[in-house]
C-alpha positions as CSV (number, residue, x, y, z in Angstrom):
1,M,73.9,7.3,36.9
2,K,74.9,4.8,34.3
3,P,78.3,3.3,34.9
4,G,81.0,3.8,32.3
5,I,79.6,6.9,30.5
6,H,80.8,9.7,32.7
7,P,84.3,11.2,32.7
8,A,86.6,10.7,35.7
9,Y,85.9,13.3,38.4
10,D,89.2,13.6,40.2
11,P,91.2,16.2,42.3
12,V,92.9,18.8,40.1
13,V,95.0,21.9,40.9
14,F,94.0,25.1,39.0
15,R,96.9,27.5,38.9
16,D,96.8,31.2,38.0
17,K,100.3,32.2,37.2
18,A,99.5,35.9,36.9
19,A,98.4,36.2,40.5
20,D,100.6,33.4,41.9
21,F,97.5,31.6,43.2
22,A,96.5,28.0,43.1
23,F,93.6,26.0,44.5
24,L,92.7,22.3,44.7
25,T,89.3,21.1,43.6
26,R,87.7,18.3,41.8
27,S,87.1,18.5,38.1
28,T,86.8,16.4,34.9
29,M,89.6,18.4,33.4
30,T,93.1,17.0,33.4
31,G,96.4,18.7,32.8
32,D,99.5,17.6,31.0
33,H,101.7,18.5,34.0
34,T,101.6,17.5,37.7
35,I,102.4,19.4,40.9
36,T,103.1,18.3,44.4
37,W,100.4,20.0,46.6
38,E,100.7,21.1,50.2
39,D,99.5,17.7,51.5
40,G,102.4,15.9,49.8
41,N,100.2,14.3,47.1
42,T,100.8,14.8,43.4
43,Y,97.9,16.2,41.3
44,P,97.5,17.2,37.7
45,V,97.7,21.0,37.2
46,V,95.7,23.1,34.8
47,D,97.0,26.6,34.1
48,V,94.4,29.3,33.8
49,E,94.8,32.9,32.5
50,I,92.5,34.5,35.1
51,S,90.9,33.5,38.4
52,S,89.2,35.1,41.3
53,A,92.6,36.2,42.5
54,S,93.4,38.3,39.4
55,H,89.9,39.2,37.9
56,P,89.2,42.9,38.3
57,F,85.7,42.3,39.6
58,H,86.8,40.1,42.5
59,T,89.9,42.2,43.3
60,G,88.0,45.5,43.4
61,T,90.0,47.2,40.7
62,A,87.1,47.3,38.2
63,R,86.5,50.6,36.5
64,V,83.1,52.2,36.4
65,L,82.5,54.0,33.1
66,D,80.9,57.4,33.3
67,T,78.4,57.1,30.4
68,A,76.5,60.3,31.3
69,G,79.7,62.3,31.1
70,R,80.6,60.8,27.8
71,V,77.2,61.6,26.3
72,E,77.5,65.2,27.5
73,R,81.0,65.6,26.1
74,F,79.9,64.2,22.8
75,E,77.0,66.7,22.6
76,R,79.3,69.6,23.5
77,R,81.7,68.6,20.9
78,Y,79.4,67.7,18.0
79,G,76.1,69.5,18.9
80,R,72.8,68.0,19.9
81,G,71.7,66.8,16.4
82,D,68.1,68.2,16.8
83,S,67.9,69.1,13.1
84,R,66.8,65.9,11.4
């Protein structure tokens, strides 16, 4: 890699306030605020709206849509529409 052209890749804390969940990783993102982590060091913090702790797919609260039932209900309500 060429020196001097890449952004800094430092430890950053990503915090999901909705789920009260935070994790420490390395990133090129930086935050305006800092937080003291469990190890006693201070790191920049980036607040996110959704993470694996609050996303419906990862938490198992995802809804499965019943498309076949919707089509049948539509056909019952408005007819089949065979007359074109």
